[in-house]
DRENKEMAR-560107 format. One record per atom (N, C-alpha, C, O): atom name; residue number from 1; x, y, z. Coordinates in nm, 4 decimals. Example, Ala and Ser with C-alpha at 12.3 -4.5 7.8 and 13.67 -1.06 7.14 Angstrom:
BEGIN
> N | 1 | 1.3190 | -0.5690 | 0.7800
> CA | 1 | 1.2300 | -0.4500 | 0.7800
> C | 1 | 1.3200 | -0.3300 | 0.7800
> O | 1 | 1.4236 | -0.3319 | 0.8465
> N | 2 | 1.2850 | -0.2250 | 0.7080
> CA | 2 | 1.3670 | -0.1060 | 0.7140
> C | 2 | 1.2900 | 0.0030 | 0.7870
> O | 2 | 1.3409 | 0.1138 | 0.8039
# end
This chain:
BEGIN
> N | 1 | -10.4368 | 3.3196 | -14.1678
> CA | 1 | -10.5641 | 3.3169 | -14.2361
> C | 1 | -10.6704 | 3.3701 | -14.1397
> O | 1 | -10.6725 | 3.3338 | -14.0221
> N | 2 | -10.7562 | 3.4545 | -14.1898
> CA | 2 | -10.8642 | 3.5129 | -14.1110
> C | 2 | -10.9828 | 3.4167 | -14.1123
> O | 2 | -11.0264 | 3.3737 | -14.2191
> N | 3 | -11.0346 | 3.3830 | -13.9959
> CA | 3 | -11.1545 | 3.3006 | -13.9846
> C | 3 | -11.2746 | 3.3921 | -13.9647
> O | 3 | -11.2747 | 3.4776 | -13.8762
> N | 4 | -11.3762 | 3.3733 | -14.0473
> CA | 4 | -11.4958 | 3.4566 | -14.0414
> C | 4 | -11.6039 | 3.3864 | -13.9600
> O | 4 | -11.6303 | 3.2675 | -13.9778
> N | 5 | -11.6655 | 3.4624 | -13.8707
> CA | 5 | -11.7757 | 3.4119 | -13.7899
> C | 5 | -11.8929 | 3.5084 | -13.8020
> O | 5 | -11.9134 | 3.5938 | -13.7158
> N | 6 | -11.9692 | 3.4941 | -13.9094
> CA | 6 | -12.0878 | 3.5750 | -13.9285
> C | 6 | -12.0698 | 3.6880 | -14.0285
> O | 6 | -11.9584 | 3.7231 | -14.0676
> N | 7 | -12.1832 | 3.7433 | -14.0683
> CA | 7 | -12.1862 | 3.8457 | -14.1725
> C | 7 | -12.1131 | 3.9725 | -14.1307
> O | 7 | -12.0460 | 4.0346 | -14.2130
> N | 8 | -12.1249 | 4.0119 | -14.0045
> CA | 8 | -12.0578 | 4.1343 | -13.9595
> C | 8 | -11.9066 | 4.1247 | -13.9769
> O | 8 | -11.8429 | 4.2204 | -14.0210
> N | 9 | -11.8493 | 4.0099 | -13.9425
> CA | 9 | -11.7050 | 3.9912 | -13.9601
> C | 9 | -11.6677 | 3.9899 | -14.1083
> O | 9 | -11.5637 | 4.0433 | -14.1467
> N | 10 | -11.7517 | 3.9297 | -14.1907
> CA | 10 | -11.7244 | 3.9280 | -14.3347
> C | 10 | -11.7276 | 4.0699 | -14.3904
> O | 10 | -11.6397 | 4.1083 | -14.4676
> N | 11 | -11.8279 | 4.1474 | -14.3521
> CA | 11 | -11.8371 | 4.2863 | -14.3985
> C | 11 | -11.7122 | 4.3656 | -14.3604
> O | 11 | -11.6582 | 4.4406 | -14.4417
> N | 12 | -11.6675 | 4.3487 | -14.2381
> CA | 12 | -11.5467 | 4.4185 | -14.1906
> C | 12 | -11.4254 | 4.3767 | -14.2736
> O | 12 | -11.3457 | 4.4610 | -14.3146
> N | 13 | -11.4121 | 4.2473 | -14.2979
> CA | 13 | -11.3012 | 4.1951 | -14.3786
> C | 13 | -11.3023 | 4.2552 | -14.5188
> O | 13 | -11.1983 | 4.2967 | -14.5699
> N | 14 | -11.4204 | 4.2598 | -14.5809
> CA | 14 | -11.4318 | 4.3138 | -14.7164
> C | 14 | -11.3923 | 4.4609 | -14.7215
> O | 14 | -11.3216 | 4.5026 | -14.8132
> N | 15 | -11.4361 | 4.5382 | -14.6262
> CA | 15 | -11.4031 | 4.6811 | -14.6220
> C | 15 | -11.2538 | 4.7016 | -14.6011
> O | 15 | -11.1928 | 4.7860 | -14.6667
> N | 16 | -11.1950 | 4.6253 | -14.5104
> CA | 16 | -11.0519 | 4.6398 | -14.4803
> C | 16 | -10.9624 | 4.5958 | -14.5959
> O | 16 | -10.8464 | 4.6364 | -14.6022
> N | 17 | -11.0132 | 4.5149 | -14.6860
> CA | 17 | -10.9303 | 4.4583 | -14.7938
> C | 17 | -10.9782 | 4.4966 | -14.9327
> O | 17 | -10.9437 | 4.4297 | -15.0301
> N | 18 | -11.0567 | 4.6024 | -14.9438
> CA | 18 | -11.1166 | 4.6380 | -15.0722
> C | 18 | -11.0157 | 4.6760 | -15.1798
> O | 18 | -11.0500 | 4.6774 | -15.2981
> N | 19 | -10.8925 | 4.7067 | -15.1416
> CA | 19 | -10.7896 | 4.7412 | -15.2395
> C | 19 | -10.7112 | 4.6187 | -15.2876
> O | 19 | -10.6156 | 4.6324 | -15.3639
> N | 20 | -10.7513 | 4.4997 | -15.2434
> CA | 20 | -10.6817 | 4.3764 | -15.2804
> C | 20 | -10.7738 | 4.2845 | -15.3597
> O | 20 | -10.8926 | 4.3123 | -15.3760
> N | 21 | -10.7173 | 4.1752 | -15.4086
> CA | 21 | -10.7978 | 4.0690 | -15.4680
> C | 21 | -10.8517 | 3.9876 | -15.3507
> O | 21 | -10.7748 | 3.9285 | -15.2750
> N | 22 | -10.9845 | 3.9849 | -15.3360
> CA | 22 | -11.0463 | 3.9202 | -15.2206
> C | 22 | -11.0989 | 3.7827 | -15.2588
> O | 22 | -11.1708 | 3.7662 | -15.3574
> N | 23 | -11.0607 | 3.6842 | -15.1773
> CA | 23 | -11.1046 | 3.5477 | -15.1990
> C | 23 | -11.1741 | 3.4973 | -15.0734
> O | 23 | -11.1185 | 3.5023 | -14.9637
> N | 24 | -11.2962 | 3.4487 | -15.0911
> CA | 24 | -11.3697 | 3.3839 | -14.9836
> C | 24 | -11.3503 | 3.2340 | -14.9993
> O | 24 | -11.3798 | 3.1769 | -15.1043
> N | 25 | -11.3009 | 3.1714 | -14.8947
> CA | 25 | -11.2687 | 3.0293 | -14.8975
> C | 25 | -11.3640 | 2.9569 | -14.8022
> O | 25 | -11.3530 | 2.9698 | -14.6802
> N | 26 | -11.4570 | 2.8811 | -14.8589
> CA | 26 | -11.5545 | 2.8059 | -14.7815
> C | 26 | -11.5044 | 2.6625 | -14.7661
> O | 26 | -11.4684 | 2.5975 | -14.8643
> N | 27 | -11.5023 | 2.6141 | -14.6423
> CA | 27 | -11.4553 | 2.4789 | -14.6181
> C | 27 | -11.5094 | 2.4231 | -14.4877
> O | 27 | -11.5962 | 2.4828 | -14.4240
> N | 28 | -11.4568 | 2.3074 | -14.4490
> CA | 28 | -11.4938 | 2.2417 | -14.3240
> C | 28 | -11.3723 | 2.1643 | -14.2736
> O | 28 | -11.2890 | 2.1192 | -14.3523
> N | 29 | -11.3634 | 2.1497 | -14.1419
> CA | 29 | -11.2448 | 2.0846 | -14.0856
> C | 29 | -11.2354 | 1.9367 | -14.1224
> O | 29 | -11.1258 | 1.8808 | -14.1212
> N | 30 | -11.3465 | 1.8726 | -14.1547
> CA | 30 | -11.3462 | 1.7316 | -14.1887
> C | 30 | -11.3160 | 1.7064 | -14.3371
> O | 30 | -11.2985 | 1.5915 | -14.3776
> N | 31 | -11.3098 | 1.8111 | -14.4170
> CA | 31 | -11.2926 | 1.8009 | -14.5623
> C | 31 | -11.1434 | 1.7941 | -14.5982
> O | 31 | -11.0699 | 1.8901 | -14.5749
> N | 32 | -11.0987 | 1.6818 | -14.6545
> CA | 32 | -10.9576 | 1.6640 | -14.6895
> C | 32 | -10.9094 | 1.7612 | -14.7976
> O | 32 | -10.8017 | 1.8186 | -14.7817
> N | 33 | -10.9841 | 1.7824 | -14.9073
> CA | 33 | -10.9396 | 1.8818 | -15.0055
> C | 33 | -10.9307 | 2.0229 | -14.9454
> O | 33 | -10.8461 | 2.1027 | -14.9857
> N | 34 | -11.0184 | 2.0528 | -14.8488
> CA | 34 | -11.0142 | 2.1837 | -14.7816
> C | 34 | -10.8840 | 2.1993 | -14.7035
> O | 34 | -10.8219 | 2.3056 | -14.7058
> N | 35 | -10.8430 | 2.0934 | -14.6347
> CA | 35 | -10.7168 | 2.0957 | -14.5594
> C | 35 | -10.5992 | 2.1163 | -14.6546
> O | 35 | -10.5075 | 2.1932 | -14.6260
> N | 36 | -10.6032 | 2.0470 | -14.7672
> CA | 36 | -10.4970 | 2.0590 | -14.8675
> C | 36 | -10.4887 | 2.2026 | -14.9199
> O | 36 | -10.3794 | 2.2571 | -14.9354
> N | 37 | -10.6039 | 2.2633 | -14.9470
> CA | 37 | -10.6071 | 2.4005 | -14.9964
> C | 37 | -10.5565 | 2.4982 | -14.8917
> O | 37 | -10.4841 | 2.5922 | -14.9244
> N | 38 | -10.5935 | 2.4772 | -14.7672
> CA | 38 | -10.5492 | 2.5660 | -14.6593
> C | 38 | -10.3967 | 2.5652 | -14.6497
> O | 38 | -10.3346 | 2.6706 | -14.6354
> N | 39 | -10.3369 | 2.4473 | -14.6575
> CA | 39 | -10.1903 | 2.4355 | -14.6534
> C | 39 | -10.1286 | 2.5083 | -14.7722
> O | 39 | -10.0288 | 2.5787 | -14.7574
> N | 40 | -10.1874 | 2.4914 | -14.8885
> CA | 40 | -10.1363 | 2.5548 | -15.0101
> C | 40 | -10.1438 | 2.7068 | -15.0021
> O | 40 | -10.0513 | 2.7760 | -15.0447
> N | 41 | -10.2540 | 2.7591 | -14.9475
> CA | 41 | -10.2709 | 2.9040 | -14.9362
> C | 41 | -10.1726 | 2.9663 | -14.8376
> O | 41 | -10.1307 | 3.0807 | -14.8553
> N | 42 | -10.1360 | 2.8917 | -14.7345
> CA | 42 | -10.0465 | 2.9447 | -14.6319
> C | 42 | -9.8991 | 2.9275 | -14.6672
> O | 42 | -9.8117 | 2.9734 | -14.5936
> N | 43 | -9.8713 | 2.8621 | -14.7787
> CA | 43 | -9.7357 | 2.8382 | -14.8256
> C | 43 | -9.6698 | 2.9703 | -14.8688
> O | 43 | -9.7347 | 3.0543 | -14.9311
> N | 44 | -9.5435 | 2.9884 | -14.8362
> CA | 44 | -9.4710 | 3.1112 | -14.8726
> C | 44 | -9.4641 | 3.1310 | -15.0239
> O | 44 | -9.4686 | 3.2444 | -15.0717
> N | 45 | -9.4535 | 3.0231 | -15.0984
> CA | 45 | -9.4489 | 3.0320 | -15.2451
> C | 45 | -9.5795 | 3.0928 | -15.2985
> O | 45 | -9.5779 | 3.1729 | -15.3920
> N | 46 | -9.6909 | 3.0540 | -15.2387
> CA | 46 | -9.8209 | 3.1081 | -15.2804
> C | 46 | -9.8284 | 3.2573 | -15.2508
> O | 46 | -9.8802 | 3.3341 | -15.3319
> N | 47 | -9.7777 | 3.2984 | -15.1366
> CA | 47 | -9.7793 | 3.4408 | -15.1003
> C | 47 | -9.6960 | 3.5226 | -15.1983
> O | 47 | -9.7285 | 3.6381 | -15.2258
> N | 48 | -9.5901 | 3.4643 | -15.2506
> CA | 48 | -9.5080 | 3.5304 | -15.3510
> C | 48 | -9.5781 | 3.5311 | -15.4866
> O | 48 | -9.5721 | 3.6299 | -15.5598
> N | 49 | -9.6440 | 3.4212 | -15.5191
> CA | 49 | -9.7128 | 3.4059 | -15.6474
> C | 49 | -9.8373 | 3.4953 | -15.6576
> O | 49 | -9.8720 | 3.5430 | -15.7656
> N | 50 | -9.9038 | 3.5171 | -15.5432
> CA | 50 | -10.0259 | 3.5984 | -15.5414
> C | 50 | -10.0150 | 3.7048 | -15.4305
> O | 50 | -10.0854 | 3.6975 | -15.3298
> N | 51 | -9.9259 | 3.8035 | -15.4503
> CA | 51 | -9.8972 | 3.8989 | -15.3433
> C | 51 | -10.0126 | 3.9924 | -15.3079
> O | 51 | -10.0163 | 4.0452 | -15.1967
> N | 52 | -10.1050 | 4.0137 | -15.3980
> CA | 52 | -10.2150 | 4.1066 | -15.3722
> C | 52 | -10.3427 | 4.0338 | -15.3282
> O | 52 | -10.4516 | 4.0912 | -15.3309
> N | 53 | -10.3285 | 3.9077 | -15.2881
> CA | 53 | -10.4438 | 3.8277 | -15.2479
> C | 53 | -10.4717 | 3.8449 | -15.0993
> O | 53 | -10.3810 | 3.8381 | -15.0163
> N | 54 | -10.5966 | 3.8670 | -15.0676
> CA | 54 | -10.6423 | 3.8677 | -14.9296
> C | 54 | -10.7560 | 3.7669 | -14.9216
> O | 54 | -10.8535 | 3.7773 | -14.9959
> N | 55 | -10.7444 | 3.6700 | -14.8323
> CA | 55 | -10.8454 | 3.5659 | -14.8274
> C | 55 | -10.8895 | 3.5393 | -14.6845
> O | 55 | -10.8171 | 3.5665 | -14.5888
> N | 56 | -11.0080 | 3.4865 | -14.6727
> CA | 56 | -11.0606 | 3.4494 | -14.5423
> C | 56 | -11.1227 | 3.3109 | -14.5528
> O | 56 | -11.1614 | 3.2655 | -14.6605
> N | 57 | -11.1310 | 3.2461 | -14.4383
> CA | 57 | -11.1861 | 3.1113 | -14.4300
> C | 57 | -11.3229 | 3.1183 | -14.3636
> O | 57 | -11.3389 | 3.1791 | -14.2577
> N | 58 | -11.4207 | 3.0557 | -14.4267
> CA | 58 | -11.5563 | 3.0524 | -14.3745
> C | 58 | -11.5947 | 2.9056 | -14.3541
> O | 58 | -11.6134 | 2.8311 | -14.4503
> N | 59 | -11.6060 | 2.8657 | -14.2279
> CA | 59 | -11.6395 | 2.7278 | -14.1925
> C | 59 | -11.7897 | 2.7077 | -14.2130
> O | 59 | -11.8712 | 2.7720 | -14.1469
> N | 60 | -11.8251 | 2.6184 | -14.3044
> CA | 60 | -11.9666 | 2.5985 | -14.3360
> C | 60 | -12.0424 | 2.5309 | -14.2224
> O | 60 | -12.1652 | 2.5381 | -14.2179
> N | 61 | -11.9719 | 2.4657 | -14.1312
> CA | 61 | -12.0377 | 2.3969 | -14.0203
> C | 61 | -12.0658 | 2.4889 | -13.9022
> O | 61 | -12.1353 | 2.4495 | -13.8086
> N | 62 | -12.0135 | 2.6093 | -13.9052
> CA | 62 | -12.0378 | 2.7064 | -13.7993
> C | 62 | -12.1723 | 2.7739 | -13.8263
> O | 62 | -12.1892 | 2.8394 | -13.9292
> N | 63 | -12.2670 | 2.7583 | -13.7354
> CA | 63 | -12.4031 | 2.8099 | -13.7571
> C | 63 | -12.4067 | 2.9590 | -13.7878
> O | 63 | -12.4947 | 3.0045 | -13.8609
> N | 64 | -12.3135 | 3.0352 | -13.7336
> CA | 64 | -12.3148 | 3.1798 | -13.7587
> C | 64 | -12.2796 | 3.2124 | -13.9046
> O | 64 | -12.2929 | 3.3273 | -13.9467
> N | 65 | -12.2353 | 3.1130 | -13.9814
> CA | 65 | -12.2027 | 3.1341 | -14.1232
> C | 65 | -12.3110 | 3.0818 | -14.2181
> O | 65 | -12.2932 | 3.0859 | -14.3398
> N | 66 | -12.4218 | 3.0331 | -14.1643
> CA | 66 | -12.5289 | 2.9789 | -14.2491
> C | 66 | -12.5786 | 3.0807 | -14.3513
> O | 66 | -12.5973 | 3.0470 | -14.4682
> N | 67 | -12.6000 | 3.2047 | -14.3082
> CA | 67 | -12.6489 | 3.3073 | -14.4003
> C | 67 | -12.5495 | 3.3329 | -14.5130
> O | 67 | -12.5886 | 3.3484 | -14.6287
> N | 68 | -12.4213 | 3.3374 | -14.4790
> CA | 68 | -12.3176 | 3.3611 | -14.5803
> C | 68 | -12.3183 | 3.2476 | -14.6829
> O | 68 | -12.3118 | 3.2720 | -14.8034
> N | 69 | -12.3263 | 3.1244 | -14.6345
> CA | 69 | -12.3285 | 3.0084 | -14.7250
> C | 69 | -12.4508 | 3.0127 | -14.8168
> O | 69 | -12.4421 | 2.9762 | -14.9340
> N | 70 | -12.5633 | 3.0567 | -14.7638
> CA | 70 | -12.6846 | 3.0672 | -14.8459
> C | 70 | -12.6723 | 3.1785 | -14.9493
> O | 70 | -12.7113 | 3.1605 | -15.0647
> N | 71 | -12.6185 | 3.2927 | -14.9090
> CA | 71 | -12.6025 | 3.4055 | -15.0009
> C | 71 | -12.5156 | 3.3651 | -15.1203
> O | 71 | -12.5481 | 3.3970 | -15.2347
> N | 72 | -12.4052 | 3.2948 | -15.0932
> CA | 72 | -12.3107 | 3.2577 | -15.1992
> C | 72 | -12.3388 | 3.1197 | -15.2587
> O | 72 | -12.2622 | 3.0715 | -15.3421
> N | 73 | -12.4465 | 3.0568 | -15.2168
> CA | 73 | -12.4910 | 2.9288 | -15.2705
> C | 73 | -12.3804 | 2.8234 | -15.2723
> O | 73 | -12.3500 | 2.7639 | -15.3756
> N | 74 | -12.3219 | 2.8026 | -15.1555
> CA | 74 | -12.2148 | 2.7046 | -15.1419
> C | 74 | -12.2765 | 2.5649 | -15.1401
> O | 74 | -12.3583 | 2.5323 | -15.0541
> N | 75 | -12.2354 | 2.4839 | -15.2365
> CA | 75 | -12.2906 | 2.3485 | -15.2503
> C | 75 | -12.1831 | 2.2398 | -15.2408
> O | 75 | -12.2118 | 2.1273 | -15.1999
> N | 76 | -12.0600 | 2.2735 | -15.2785
> CA | 76 | -11.9491 | 2.1780 | -15.2779
> C | 76 | -11.8350 | 2.2328 | -15.1932
> O | 76 | -11.8275 | 2.3528 | -15.1667
> N | 77 | -11.7468 | 2.1431 | -15.1514
> CA | 77 | -11.6304 | 2.1866 | -15.0745
> C | 77 | -11.5028 | 2.1408 | -15.1412
> O | 77 | -11.4989 | 2.0328 | -15.2002
> N | 78 | -11.3994 | 2.2202 | -15.1330
> CA | 78 | -11.4066 | 2.3612 | -15.0951
> C | 78 | -11.4719 | 2.4438 | -15.2060
> O | 78 | -11.4760 | 2.4020 | -15.3218
> N | 79 | -11.5219 | 2.5596 | -15.1696
> CA | 79 | -11.5709 | 2.6568 | -15.2665
> C | 79 | -11.4903 | 2.7837 | -15.2495
> O | 79 | -11.4725 | 2.8339 | -15.1386
> N | 80 | -11.4419 | 2.8343 | -15.3611
> CA | 80 | -11.3639 | 2.9586 | -15.3643
> C | 80 | -11.4451 | 3.0608 | -15.4417
> O | 80 | -11.4912 | 3.0338 | -15.5526
> N | 81 | -11.4624 | 3.1784 | -15.3826
> CA | 81 | -11.5347 | 3.2850 | -15.4506
> C | 81 | -11.4513 | 3.4120 | -15.4437
> O | 81 | -11.4165 | 3.4591 | -15.3354
> N | 82 | -11.4198 | 3.4667 | -15.5603
> CA | 82 | -11.3494 | 3.5937 | -15.5689
> C | 82 | -11.4534 | 3.7037 | -15.5776
> O | 82 | -11.5455 | 3.6965 | -15.6591
> N | 83 | -11.4391 | 3.8058 | -15.4937
> CA | 83 | -11.5354 | 3.9153 | -15.4896
> C | 83 | -11.4648 | 4.0500 | -15.4911
> O | 83 | -11.3450 | 4.0610 | -15.4654
> N | 84 | -11.5443 | 4.1520 | -15.5224
> CA | 84 | -11.4952 | 4.2894 | -15.5191
> C | 84 | -11.6010 | 4.3743 | -15.4512
> O | 84 | -11.7203 | 4.3596 | -15.4775
> N | 85 | -11.5566 | 4.4632 | -15.3636
> CA | 85 | -11.6463 | 4.5566 | -15.2988
> C | 85 | -11.6571 | 4.6800 | -15.3869
> O | 85 | -11.5581 | 4.7496 | -15.4098
> N | 86 | -11.7776 | 4.7071 | -15.4362
> CA | 86 | -11.8009 | 4.8209 | -15.5250
> C | 86 | -11.8077 | 4.9508 | -15.4444
> O | 86 | -11.8169 | 4.9483 | -15.3217
> N | 87 | -11.8032 | 5.0636 | -15.5144
> CA | 87 | -11.8078 | 5.1943 | -15.4485
> C | 87 | -11.9350 | 5.2131 | -15.3665
> O | 87 | -11.9319 | 5.2781 | -15.2620
> N | 88 | -12.0460 | 5.1573 | -15.4121
> CA | 88 | -12.1719 | 5.1693 | -15.3377
> C | 88 | -12.1840 | 5.0635 | -15.2272
> O | 88 | -12.2908 | 5.0458 | -15.1686
> N | 89 | -12.0727 | 4.9934 | -15.1996
> CA | 89 | -12.0603 | 4.8891 | -15.0981
> C | 89 | -12.1370 | 4.7606 | -15.1325
> O | 89 | -12.1561 | 4.6749 | -15.0462
> N | 90 | -12.1803 | 4.7474 | -15.2566
> CA | 90 | -12.2365 | 4.6196 | -15.2997
> C | 90 | -12.1199 | 4.5253 | -15.3310
> O | 90 | -12.0079 | 4.5696 | -15.3565
> N | 91 | -12.1475 | 4.3974 | -15.3287
> CA | 91 | -12.0440 | 4.2973 | -15.3525
> C | 91 | -12.0650 | 4.2354 | -15.4894
> O | 91 | -12.1731 | 4.1856 | -15.5209
> N | 92 | -11.9599 | 4.2393 | -15.5703
> CA | 92 | -11.9654 | 4.1814 | -15.7044
> C | 92 | -11.8834 | 4.0525 | -15.7044
> O | 92 | -11.7668 | 4.0525 | -15.6648
> N | 93 | -11.9444 | 3.9432 | -15.7489
> CA | 93 | -11.8743 | 3.8156 | -15.7605
> C | 93 | -11.7978 | 3.8157 | -15.8917
> O | 93 | -11.8559 | 3.8355 | -15.9984
> N | 94 | -11.6662 | 3.7933 | -15.8834
> CA | 94 | -11.5795 | 3.7936 | -16.0013
> C | 94 | -11.5468 | 3.6535 | -16.0510
> O | 94 | -11.5048 | 3.6357 | -16.1653
> N | 95 | -11.5661 | 3.5551 | -15.9657
> CA | 95 | -11.5372 | 3.4179 | -16.0047
> C | 95 | -11.5725 | 3.3217 | -15.8940
> O | 95 | -11.5621 | 3.3550 | -15.7759
> N | 96 | -11.6148 | 3.2007 | -15.9323
> CA | 96 | -11.6499 | 3.0976 | -15.8348
> C | 96 | -11.5909 | 2.9660 | -15.8811
> O | 96 | -11.6049 | 2.9276 | -15.9972
> N | 97 | -11.5245 | 2.8970 | -15.7888
> CA | 97 | -11.4619 | 2.7686 | -15.8192
> C | 97 | -11.5133 | 2.6671 | -15.7176
> O | 97 | -11.4904 | 2.6815 | -15.5975
> N | 98 | -11.5822 | 2.5653 | -15.7661
> CA | 98 | -11.6319 | 2.4578 | -15.6807
> C | 98 | -11.5320 | 2.3438 | -15.6826
> O | 98 | -11.4974 | 2.2925 | -15.7890
> N | 99 | -11.4860 | 2.3042 | -15.5655
> CA | 99 | -11.3879 | 2.1968 | -15.5548
> C | 99 | -11.2459 | 2.2511 | -15.5565
> O | 99 | -11.2239 | 2.3701 | -15.5788
> N | 100 | -11.1513 | 2.1639 | -15.5329
> CA | 100 | -11.0110 | 2.2025 | -15.5281
> C | 100 | -10.9537 | 2.2019 | -15.6692
> O | 100 | -10.9363 | 2.0960 | -15.7295
> N | 101 | -10.9246 | 2.3199 | -15.7210
> CA | 101 | -10.8643 | 2.3335 | -15.8538
> C | 101 | -10.7635 | 2.4481 | -15.8487
> O | 101 | -10.7967 | 2.5631 | -15.8773
> N | 102 | -10.6410 | 2.4150 | -15.8121
> CA | 102 | -10.5377 | 2.5156 | -15.7911
> C | 102 | -10.5099 | 2.5975 | -15.9173
> O | 102 | -10.4902 | 2.7188 | -15.9094
> N | 103 | -10.5083 | 2.5326 | -16.0320
> CA | 103 | -10.4824 | 2.6035 | -16.1582
> C | 103 | -10.5895 | 2.7096 | -16.1824
> O | 103 | -10.5573 | 2.8220 | -16.2210
> N | 104 | -10.7155 | 2.6754 | -16.1604
> CA | 104 | -10.8241 | 2.7730 | -16.1779
> C | 104 | -10.8111 | 2.8883 | -16.0789
> O | 104 | -10.8400 | 3.0029 | -16.1132
> N | 105 | -10.7684 | 2.8592 | -15.9578
> CA | 105 | -10.7500 | 2.9651 | -15.8581
> C | 105 | -10.6449 | 3.0638 | -15.9062
> O | 105 | -10.6666 | 3.1849 | -15.9010
> N | 106 | -10.5317 | 3.0135 | -15.9528
> CA | 106 | -10.4242 | 3.0994 | -16.0029
> C | 106 | -10.4717 | 3.1786 | -16.1253
> O | 106 | -10.4469 | 3.2987 | -16.1351
> N | 107 | -10.5392 | 3.1117 | -16.2173
> CA | 107 | -10.5861 | 3.1791 | -16.3384
> C | 107 | -10.6877 | 3.2896 | -16.3059
> O | 107 | -10.6829 | 3.3977 | -16.3646
> N | 108 | -10.7784 | 3.2624 | -16.2135
> CA | 108 | -10.8780 | 3.3619 | -16.1753
> C | 108 | -10.8108 | 3.4804 | -16.1074
> O | 108 | -10.8439 | 3.5954 | -16.1362
> N | 109 | -10.7174 | 3.4534 | -16.0181
> CA | 109 | -10.6436 | 3.5612 | -15.9522
> C | 109 | -10.5743 | 3.6492 | -16.0564
> O | 109 | -10.5824 | 3.7718 | -16.0499
> N | 110 | -10.5067 | 3.5865 | -16.1518
> CA | 110 | -10.4324 | 3.6617 | -16.2542
> C | 110 | -10.5258 | 3.7444 | -16.3439
> O | 110 | -10.4883 | 3.8530 | -16.3883
> N | 111 | -10.6439 | 3.6953 | -16.3702
> CA | 111 | -10.7407 | 3.7716 | -16.4499
> C | 111 | -10.7908 | 3.8932 | -16.3739
> O | 111 | -10.8149 | 3.9982 | -16.4333
> N | 112 | -10.8064 | 3.8796 | -16.2436
> CA | 112 | -10.8625 | 3.9880 | -16.1624
> C | 112 | -10.7610 | 4.0969 | -16.1326
> O | 112 | -10.7929 | 4.2157 | -16.1385
> N | 113 | -10.6384 | 4.0564 | -16.1006
> CA | 113 | -10.5388 | 4.1556 | -16.0574
> C | 113 | -10.5093 | 4.2506 | -16.1667
> O | 113 | -10.4279 | 4.3413 | -16.1494
# end
């Protein structure tokens, strides 16, 4: 899993993965549902189920991520945001899931791919 530290790293991640389904995963190390989601995302079964998924982890407690959290209006943990990098390099939000909801994550991925 890629850990993002600031907007520059996020921009680089988005550009490098623009041909995939991109998921931004906002969490914190003290958050139990976040830990559960991280384990689920790293599971081999998940990689088979969502082969075109590229995701990154954004720690909300890391000060260098404050701007990112504000831009995406992260209010609950975990927060999952599916995005797409447009041709003009603008970012389009395709879906947002507040809280741990694995079924919604799978459904959103399947709608996007």
